[in-house]
C-alpha positions as CSV (number, residue, x, y, z in Angstrom):
1,M,-27.8,-3.6,16.2
2,L,-27.6,0.2,16.4
3,K,-31.4,0.3,15.8
4,D,-32.3,-2.5,18.2
5,S,-35.1,-1.9,20.6
6,D,-32.9,-3.0,23.5
7,A,-30.8,-0.1,24.9
8,D,-28.1,-2.6,26.0
9,V,-27.7,-4.0,22.5
10,R,-27.4,-0.4,21.0
11,S,-24.9,0.5,23.7
12,S,-22.8,-2.7,23.2
13,A,-22.9,-2.1,19.4
14,A,-21.6,1.4,19.8
15,F,-18.9,0.3,22.3
16,A,-17.8,-2.4,19.8
17,L,-17.6,0.1,17.0
18,G,-15.4,2.3,19.1
19,D,-13.1,-0.7,19.8
20,I,-12.9,-1.4,16.0
21,G,-11.6,2.1,15.5
22,A,-10.9,3.7,12.1
23,E,-12.2,0.7,10.3
24,A,-15.7,1.6,11.7
25,K,-15.7,5.0,10.0
26,T,-18.6,4.1,7.8
27,A,-20.8,3.6,10.8
28,L,-20.3,7.2,12.1
29,S,-23.4,8.5,10.3
30,Q,-25.4,5.8,12.0
31,L,-24.0,6.7,15.4
32,V,-25.0,10.4,15.2
33,P,-28.7,9.9,15.9
34,L,-27.8,7.7,18.9
35,L,-26.5,10.8,20.6
36,Q,-30.2,11.4,21.3
37,D,-30.8,7.9,22.7
38,S,-33.1,7.7,25.7
39,D,-30.5,5.6,27.5
40,V,-27.9,7.7,29.2
41,V,-25.3,4.9,29.3
42,G,-25.9,4.3,25.6
43,R,-25.3,8.0,24.8
44,G,-22.1,7.7,26.7
45,D,-21.0,4.7,24.8
46,V,-21.8,6.5,21.5
47,A,-19.7,9.5,22.6
48,K,-16.9,7.2,23.5
49,A,-17.1,5.4,20.2
50,F,-16.8,8.8,18.4
51,E,-13.7,9.6,20.4
52,K,-12.1,6.2,19.8
53,I,-12.9,6.2,16.1
54,G,-11.7,9.8,15.7
55,F,-8.4,9.1,17.5
56,S,-7.9,6.0,15.4
57,L,-8.6,7.9,12.2
58,Q,-6.0,10.5,13.2
59,K,-3.4,7.8,13.8
60,K,-4.3,6.1,10.4
61,A,-4.8,9.2,8.3
62,N,-2.1,8.2,5.9
63,W,-3.9,4.9,5.1
64,V,-7.4,6.4,4.6
65,T,-8.4,7.9,1.3
66,S,-9.1,11.6,1.3
67,Q,-12.8,10.9,0.4
68,E,-13.2,8.5,3.3
69,L,-11.5,11.0,5.7
70,D,-13.7,13.8,4.5
71,I,-16.8,11.8,5.1
72,A,-15.6,10.7,8.6
73,V,-14.7,14.3,9.5
74,S,-18.1,15.5,8.3
75,N,-19.8,12.9,10.5
76,L,-17.6,13.8,13.5
77,E,-18.4,17.5,13.0
78,S,-22.1,16.7,13.0
79,A,-21.7,14.8,16.2
80,L,-19.8,17.7,17.8
81,K,-22.4,20.2,16.7
82,F,-25.1,18.1,18.2
83,V,-23.2,17.8,21.5
84,A,-22.6,21.5,21.6
85,E,-26.3,22.2,21.0
86,S,-27.3,19.7,23.7
87,E,-24.9,21.3,26.2
88,A,-26.3,24.8,25.4
89,N,-29.9,23.5,25.9
90,F,-28.9,21.7,29.1
91,S,-27.3,24.8,30.7
92,Q,-30.4,27.0,30.1
């Protein structure tokens, strides 16, 4: 669904993953490319999904293995780096 040709489907999938929270940690790497989605609403839903998953991981850190947490943090860092680069390009 994250690779669907319909922007609404991609957006809804990202939104749903955010609602799932920490359990959706394995989808983080698939969400990173969607930060470049042509649909502005979809990009917003992807960013919100990262926020929700990140906060959920923080709350459930005691139940996540260190390897799972490392992977999730790495994917979150990739997303933040992309957002920072996009902001820098936008302000120029």
